[in-house]
C-alpha positions in Angstrom: 112.1 83.3 129.5 113.7 80.2 127.8 114.8 77.1 129.7 118.3 76.1 128.9 119.8 72.6 128.8 123.2 72.0 130.4 125.6 69.1 130.2 127.7 69.5 133.3 130.6 67.3 132.5 133.7 66.0 134.3 136.1 67.3 131.6 133.9 69.7 129.6 130.5 71.4 129.9 128.2 73.0 127.4 124.9 74.9 127.3 122.1 74.7 124.8 118.8 76.2 124.0 116.0 75.5 121.5 115.8 78.4 119.1 113.8 78.8 115.9 113.0 75.1 115.6 116.4 73.7 116.4 118.6 73.0 119.4 121.6 75.4 119.4 124.9 74.9 121.2 125.6 78.3 122.7 129.3 79.4 122.3 131.3 80.7 125.2 133.3 84.0 125.2 136.0 82.3 123.1 133.5 81.2 120.5 134.0 77.5 121.6 131.1 75.1 122.0 132.8 73.2 124.9 133.9 74.9 128.1 136.5 73.0 130.1 135.1 72.2 133.6 138.1 73.9 135.3 138.2 76.8 137.8 141.3 78.8 138.6 142.1 81.7 140.9 144.3 84.5 139.6 146.9 86.3 141.7 144.5 89.3 141.9 141.9 87.1 143.5 139.7 87.0 140.4 138.3 83.7 139.3 138.4 82.3 135.7 136.8 79.2 134.2 137.1 77.3 130.9 140.1 77.2 128.6 142.0 79.9 130.4 141.7 78.1 133.7 142.7 74.8 132.0 146.0 76.4 130.7 146.8 77.2 134.3 146.6 73.5 135.4 150.2 73.3 134.2 151.5 76.7 135.4 149.5 77.2 138.6 148.2 73.7 139.7 147.9 75.0 143.3 145.4 77.6 142.2 143.4 75.5 139.8 140.8 72.8 140.3 139.5 70.2 137.7 137.7 66.8 137.7 135.7 67.9 140.7 132.5 66.3 139.3 133.9 63.0 140.5 133.6 64.3 144.1 130.1 65.8 144.0 128.2 65.0 147.1 131.3 64.3 149.2 133.1 66.3 152.0 136.2 66.9 149.8 137.5 70.5 149.7 139.7 72.2 147.2 142.2 74.7 148.7 143.0 77.3 146.1 144.9 79.5 148.6 142.6 82.6 148.7 139.5 80.4 148.7 138.4 76.9 149.8 135.7 75.5 147.6 133.6 72.3 147.7 132.9 70.4 144.5 129.4 71.8 144.5 130.6 75.4 144.7 133.2 74.8 141.9 130.4 73.3 139.8 128.2 76.4 140.6 131.0 78.6 139.3 131.1 76.7 136.0 127.3 76.8 135.7 127.4 80.5 136.4 129.8 81.0 133.5 127.5 78.9 131.2 124.5 80.9 132.4 126.3 84.2 131.4 127.1 82.7 128.0 123.4 81.8 127.5 122.3 85.3 128.5 124.8 87.0 126.2 123.7 84.8 123.3 119.9 85.0 123.9 119.9 88.7 125.0 117.7 88.0 128.0 117.9 86.8 131.6 118.0 83.0 132.1 116.7 81.6 135.4 115.7 77.9 134.7 117.7 74.9 133.4 117.6 71.2 132.8 120.9 69.7 133.9 122.1 66.3 132.9 123.7 63.9 135.4 125.2 60.4 135.0 122.5 57.8 135.3 124.5 56.1 138.0 124.7 59.2 140.3 123.6 58.4 143.8 121.2 60.5 145.9 124.0 62.7 147.4 125.5 63.5 144.0 122.1 64.4 142.5 121.2 66.7 145.3 124.7 68.3 145.1 124.1 69.0 141.4 120.7 70.7 142.1 122.4 72.8 144.8 125.1 73.8 142.4 122.4 75.0 140.0 120.7 77.0 142.8 124.1 78.6 143.8 124.5 79.6 140.2 121.2 81.4 140.3 119.3 78.7 138.4 116.0 77.0 139.2 116.7 73.4 138.2 113.5 72.2 136.5 114.7 68.7 136.3 117.8 66.5 136.3 117.9 64.3 133.2 120.0 61.2 133.0 122.8 61.6 130.4 121.9 58.5 128.4 118.3 59.5 128.3 119.3 63.0 127.0 121.5 61.3 124.3 118.6 59.2 123.1 116.4 62.3 122.8 119.1 64.0 120.8 119.2 61.1 118.4 115.5 61.5 117.9 115.1 57.8 118.9 112.1 58.9 120.9 110.3 59.7 117.6 110.6 56.2 116.3 107.3 54.7 115.2 108.3 51.0 115.7 109.2 49.5 119.1 113.0 49.5 119.6 115.4 48.3 122.2 118.7 50.1 122.5 121.7 50.5 124.7 123.4 53.8 125.5 127.1 53.5 126.1 128.2 56.7 127.8 131.9 57.1 128.5 132.8 60.6 129.6 135.8 62.1 131.1 135.2 60.8 134.6 132.2 58.5 134.6 130.8 55.5 132.7 127.0 54.9 132.3 125.1 52.3 130.5 121.4 52.4 130.0 119.0 49.9 128.3 115.9 51.6 126.9 112.6 50.5 125.3 111.1 52.9 122.8 107.5 52.7 121.7 104.7 55.1 120.7 106.6 58.2 121.9 107.3 56.6 125.2 111.0 56.2 126.3 111.2 53.7 129.0 114.5 53.0 130.8 114.7 49.3 131.6 118.0 49.2 133.5 121.0 51.4 134.3 124.5 50.5 135.6 127.8 52.2 135.6 131.0 53.3 137.4 131.3 56.9 138.7 135.1 56.5 138.8 135.8 55.2 135.3 136.3 57.5 132.3 138.7 59.1 129.9 140.8 60.4 132.8 141.7 56.8 133.6 143.1 56.2 130.1 145.2 59.4 130.6 146.5 57.9 133.9 147.4 54.6 132.2 149.5 56.6 129.7 151.2 58.5 132.5 152.1 55.3 134.4 153.4 53.8 131.2 155.6 56.8 130.4 157.1 56.9 133.9 157.7 53.1 134.0 159.5 53.2 130.7 161.8 55.9 132.0 162.1 54.1 135.4 160.5 57.1 137.2 158.0 57.0 140.1 154.6 58.6 140.0 154.7 59.5 143.7 157.9 61.3 143.4 156.7 64.0 141.0 155.6 67.5 141.8 152.1 68.7 141.1 153.5 70.9 138.2 155.3 67.9 136.6 152.2 65.8 137.0 150.1 68.5 135.4 152.5 68.6 132.4 152.4 64.8 132.1 148.6 64.9 132.2 148.5 67.4 129.3 150.9 65.3 127.3 148.9 62.1 128.0 145.7 63.8 126.9 147.3 65.1 123.7 148.7 61.7 123.0 145.4 60.0 123.5 143.6 62.5 121.2 146.3 62.1 118.5 145.9 58.3 118.6 142.2 58.7 117.6 143.4 59.7 114.1 146.9 58.3 113.7 148.8 55.2 114.5 151.5 56.7 116.6 152.2 59.7 118.8 154.6 60.7 121.5 154.8 62.1 125.0 157.6 64.6 126.0 158.2 66.0 129.5 161.1 67.7 131.2 161.6 66.4 134.8 164.5 67.7 137.0 166.1 69.4 134.0 166.1 66.2 131.9 163.8 65.9 128.9 162.2 62.5 128.4 160.4 61.4 125.2 158.4 58.2 124.5 156.8 57.1 121.2 153.5 55.3 121.8 151.7 53.3 119.1 148.1 52.5 118.8 149.0 48.9 119.6 150.7 50.0 122.8 147.6 52.0 123.8 145.3 49.0 123.1 147.4 46.9 125.5 147.4 49.6 128.2 143.6 49.8 127.9 142.9 46.1 128.4 142.4 46.4 132.2 140.0 49.4 131.7 138.0 47.6 129.0 137.5 44.7 131.4 136.1 47.2 133.9 133.7 48.5 131.3 132.3 45.0 130.7 130.9 44.6 134.2 128.3 47.4 134.2 127.3 46.4 130.6 126.6 42.8 131.7 124.8 44.0 134.8 122.5 46.3 132.9 121.6 43.7 130.2 121.0 41.1 132.9 118.7 43.4 134.9 116.8 44.3 131.7 116.6 40.6 130.7 117.8 41.4 127.2 120.5 39.6 125.2 123.1 41.6 123.3 121.7 40.3 119.9 118.2 41.6 120.8 119.4 45.2 120.8 118.3 47.3 117.8 120.9 50.0 118.3 124.0 50.7 120.4 124.6 54.5 120.8 128.0 55.9 121.7 128.0 59.0 124.0 130.8 61.0 125.6 134.0 62.3 124.3 136.0 59.2 125.3 134.0 57.1 122.9 136.0 58.8 120.1 138.9 56.5 120.9 139.2 53.7 118.2 139.9 51.2 121.0 136.4 51.9 122.4 134.6 51.7 119.1 136.3 48.4 118.3 135.5 47.1 121.8 131.8 47.9 121.4 131.5 46.6 117.9 133.0 43.2 118.9 131.0 43.0 122.1 127.6 43.7 120.5 128.2 42.4 117.0 127.1 45.6 115.3 128.4 49.0 114.4 127.3 51.5 117.1 125.6 54.8 116.2 128.0 57.7 116.5 127.2 60.2 113.8 126.3 62.9 116.3 129.3 64.4 118.1 129.7 62.4 121.3 130.9 65.5 123.1 127.7 67.4 122.3 124.9 64.9 122.2 124.0 65.0 125.9 123.8 68.8 125.9 121.6 68.8 122.8 119.3 66.3 124.3 119.0 68.4 127.5 118.2 71.4 125.4 115.5 69.5 123.4 114.0 68.2 126.7 114.0 71.8 128.1 111.9 72.8 125.0 109.6 69.9 125.7 109.1 71.2 129.2 108.2 74.6 127.7 105.6 72.8 125.5 107.3 74.0 122.4 104.9 73.5 119.5 107.5 72.2 117.0 108.2 69.2 119.2 106.0 66.2 119.8 105.8 65.5 123.5 107.6 62.3 124.7 106.9 60.5 127.9 110.2 59.7 129.6 110.3 57.1 132.3 113.3 56.6 134.4 114.5 54.1 137.0 116.1 54.1 140.4 119.8 53.3 139.8 120.4 51.8 143.3 118.5 49.7 145.8 117.1 51.7 148.7 116.2 50.2 152.1 116.8 50.3 155.8 119.0 48.5 158.4 117.5 45.6 160.4 118.8 43.5 163.2 122.2 42.0 162.7 123.4 45.1 160.7 121.6 43.6 157.7 120.1 45.5 154.8 116.3 45.2 154.0 115.5 46.5 150.5 112.3 48.6 150.0 112.8 49.9 146.5 114.9 47.6 144.3 117.3 49.0 141.7 116.0 49.6 138.2 112.4 50.2 139.6 110.6 52.6 137.3 110.2 56.0 138.9 108.4 57.9 140.3 107.6 55.1 142.8 106.3 54.7 146.3 106.3 51.7 148.5 105.4 50.9 152.2 107.0 48.1 154.2 106.1 47.2 157.8 108.7 46.7 160.7 108.5 46.2 164.4 110.5 46.3 167.7 112.8 43.3 168.5 113.2 43.7 172.2 110.8 43.7 175.2 110.7 47.1 176.9 111.9 48.8 173.7 110.8 52.5 173.5 112.5 53.7 170.3 113.2 52.5 166.8 116.0 54.0 164.8 115.3 53.8 161.1 118.7 53.9 159.4 118.3 54.5 155.6 120.8 53.0 153.2 121.5 52.8 149.4 123.4 50.0 147.8 123.4 46.3 146.8 125.2 44.5 149.7 123.3 42.5 152.3 125.5 44.1 154.9 124.8 47.8 155.6 128.5 48.4 156.3 129.1 48.0 152.6 126.3 50.4 151.5 125.9 54.2 151.6 124.0 55.6 154.6 121.6 58.4 153.5 120.1 59.4 156.8 118.0 58.3 159.8 114.7 58.8 161.5 114.0 58.1 165.2 110.4 57.4 166.4 109.3 56.9 170.0 106.5 54.8 171.6 105.5 53.4 175.0 107.6 50.5 176.4 106.8 47.4 174.5 105.6 44.4 176.5 107.0 42.0 174.0 108.9 41.8 170.7 106.8 42.6 167.6 104.2 44.7 169.5 105.3 48.2 168.3 104.7 48.3 164.6 105.8 51.0 162.2 105.1 51.6 158.5 108.1 52.8 156.5 107.2 54.5 153.1 109.9 55.2 150.5 109.0 57.7 147.8 111.5 58.3 144.9 110.7 61.1 142.5 111.7 61.8 138.9 114.8 63.8 139.9 116.1 60.9 141.9 115.3 62.5 145.3 114.2 60.2 148.1 111.6 61.0 150.8 111.1 58.6 153.7 108.0 58.6 156.0 107.7 56.6 159.2 104.4 56.1 161.0 103.8 54.4 164.3 100.6 52.4 164.4 100.4 52.7 168.2 100.9 56.5 168.7 99.9 57.5 165.1 103.1 59.7 165.2 104.4 60.5 161.7 107.9 61.6 160.8 109.2 62.3 157.4 112.6 63.2 155.9 113.7 64.3 152.5 117.1 62.7 152.4 120.0 65.0 152.7 123.7 64.2 153.3 124.2 66.2 156.5 128.0 66.4 155.8 127.5 68.0 152.4 124.0 69.2 151.7 123.0 72.8 152.5 119.8 74.0 154.1 117.8 76.7 152.3 119.3 79.3 154.5 122.8 78.1 153.9 122.2 78.1 150.1 121.0 81.7 150.4 124.2 82.7 152.2 126.5 80.8 149.9 124.6 82.3 146.9 125.4 85.8 148.1 129.0 84.8 148.8 129.4 83.4 145.3 127.9 86.6 143.8 130.5 88.6 145.7 133.4 86.6 144.1 135.5 88.6 141.7 134.7 86.7 138.5 137.0 87.8 135.6 135.0 89.8 133.0 133.5 87.6 130.3 134.5 90.0 127.6 138.2 89.7 128.6 138.3 85.9 128.6 140.1 85.7 125.3 143.0 87.9 126.5 143.3 86.0 129.8 143.3 82.7 127.8 146.1 83.8 125.6 148.2 84.9 128.5 147.6 81.6 130.3 148.5 79.7 127.2 151.7 81.8 126.8 152.7 81.0 130.4 152.1 77.3 129.9 154.2 77.2 126.6 157.0 79.2 128.3 157.3 76.5 131.0 157.2 73.7 128.4 159.8 75.1 126.0 163.5 75.7 126.3 166.3 78.1 125.3 165.7 80.6 122.5 162.0 79.6 122.1 161.3 80.2 125.8 163.1 83.6 125.6 161.0 84.6 122.6 157.7 83.6 124.3 158.6 85.8 127.3 159.2 88.7 125.0 155.8 88.2 123.2 154.0 87.9 126.5 155.5 91.1 127.8 154.7 92.9 124.5 151.0 91.7 124.7 150.8 92.8 128.4 152.0 96.3 127.5 149.3 96.6 124.9 146.7 95.5 127.5 147.9 98.1 129.9 147.3 100.8 127.3 143.6 99.8 127.2 143.0 100.6 123.6 140.3 98.2 122.3 141.4 98.4 118.6 145.1 97.9 119.5 144.3 95.0 121.9 142.2 93.2 119.3 145.0 93.5 116.7 147.7 92.5 119.1 145.6 89.5 120.4 145.3 88.2 116.9 149.0 88.4 116.3 149.8 86.9 119.7 147.4 84.0 119.1 148.9 83.2 115.7 152.4 83.2 117.3 151.4 80.9 120.1 149.7 78.5 117.6 152.9 78.4 115.6 154.9 77.5 118.7 152.5 74.8 119.8 152.3 73.2 116.3 156.0 73.3 115.6 156.9 69.7 116.8 154.2 68.4 114.4 155.8 69.9 111.3 
């Protein structure tokens, strides 16, 4: 059975597989390479994903969830009326759809996957991603950092001469930067940095705020439906500005239609604050790697948001060189994950590459005074294991609580608590008498195991770190897997028709007067054909309906 590669993105996801000597991007039911990471619940209780679900963000925002990758590993819930989902469960539904696409394309069952994650994902987020894979019925062979996957896709791991490069990965919701060393088929990550709440979504938000400010409207006063319409307009405007010098946003709010022309220069000004935020992780990664910008052989752009001219100009100015971007930034991570999956299968057409990774955050424990004592420093090459020694601080003390944290602050209150271990021993006669050894072991998937041993009692306790608020036990995963399998997932073969209906509903809400009336007639006509359940008639009607909707959507651009 083949191992597939999956890029589970904030905005879009894709699945790949190495077939006949090349990495193939597997199309979804609509024939598209990218599947929007969106989940929606229909009025019938059925669940849809991808483009059809994305169309419902405007028409049914209360039944649709998106951008949930930003909340992986947290306690956030999404209430979609008939169901309440966690970000992990929503991700599992997207992964399940990608798995079905792969099985349809390959003609065989798929049970294993390599899934990419942002290099700056913390322990909770990585574990949540693995759990999402399990809930989708996949054994996750390995989590591969997105920048590493991109470097594999570019074939930089095949370079004969030593090279130093920087991967600039700006996706829909996250920003990652990795500094890598390449030599003799070894890809060594020197340093990583990033921001898990900075991406293309934030550039959309900047356009929305600008639109509302220009029309003296307040963001907080808008309904979820109006906000969804503004979001779609902002996204379309941003994409248009990648190829032209001006675009416009139009939205009807409280029966008044507002329009605003936005130039490329306007957008550059709006982006200044976000560009300043991008600089900080770049500087941090270069400093940790002890590399000056001019020492880099290549800068590689990854992620759909790097298509924006403002980003390409920003990186060219900052590094003094034109970045590599000849591979589609939307697809490059998925391709790299697929190639790495083939490497794991020992594919004969690929030369094996040694990939080393690093721990993105400092890991340690709390000591007296609520201070943080690092054990594994950030950007330590993994897998890695280290032991530090600690002792009691009070006379008569019979227990030591080992509180485990992740972060860079010297105060534990500013870091992320991962878990705790408690170990007992006889009453200490004095401070420093009861000694414990604390071992931290960090594996290639970014999973931390902590072991505490008492030198007095020889008692040993270990913990594979789990976020008790979000992580699932094996038993819970088994239960949730069965529950997800029982969900009424809309038939894959009917995705195209559902997408057209959702698009029609969205255009109906966006248009006015005669156009709106005509859209309603066309929707009803198509629904009547679907009810007759004649495949030939449905296919013919779907083509006509699709062409009509395209003409409506393209009309303002004529």
